C-alpha positions as CSV (number, residue, x, y, z in Angstrom):
1,X,18.4,-4.7,-2.0
2,X,16.5,-1.6,-1.2
3,X,14.0,-2.2,-4.0
4,X,13.3,-5.7,-2.7
5,X,12.8,-4.4,0.8
6,X,10.4,-1.7,-0.4
7,X,8.5,-4.2,-2.6
8,X,8.1,-6.5,0.4
9,X,6.8,-3.7,2.5
10,X,4.4,-2.5,-0.1
11,X,3.1,-6.0,-0.7
12,X,2.6,-6.5,3.0
13,X,0.6,-3.2,3.2
14,X,-1.4,-4.2,0.2
15,X,-2.2,-7.6,1.7
16,X,-3.4,-6.0,5.0
17,X,-5.4,-3.4,3.2
18,X,-7.2,-5.9,1.0
19,X,-7.8,-8.2,4.0
20,X,-9.5,-5.4,5.9
21,X,-11.8,-4.2,3.1
22,X,-15.5,-4.9,3.6
23,X,-17.0,-3.1,0.6
24,X,-16.2,-2.1,-2.9
25,X,-16.1,1.5,-1.8
26,X,-13.7,0.6,1.0
27,X,-11.4,-1.1,-1.5
28,X,-11.2,2.1,-3.6
29,X,-10.4,4.2,-0.5
30,X,-7.7,1.7,0.6
31,X,-6.1,1.6,-2.8
32,X,-6.0,5.4,-2.8
33,X,-4.5,5.5,0.7
34,X,-1.9,2.8,-0.3
35,X,-0.9,4.8,-3.4
36,X,-0.5,8.0,-1.3
37,X,1.7,6.3,1.3
38,X,3.8,4.6,-1.4
39,X,4.4,8.0,-3.0
40,X,5.4,9.4,0.4
41,X,7.8,6.6,1.0
42,X,9.4,6.9,-2.5
43,X,9.8,10.7,-2.1
44,X,11.7,10.1,1.1
45,X,14.3,7.9,-0.6
C-alpha cells in the first residue's frame, strides 16, 4: 500500500517536472532534483 502511494506521488512529480521543462538542460536539472527529492523521501520512511 505504501509503495503504491509512493509510486503515485513520484509519478505525479515526474509528470509535473517534465511538463514544466523548456530546454534539454532544464530536463537534466529537473531529473536531478526529482532524484534528490525521491532519495530524501525514501530515507524518511
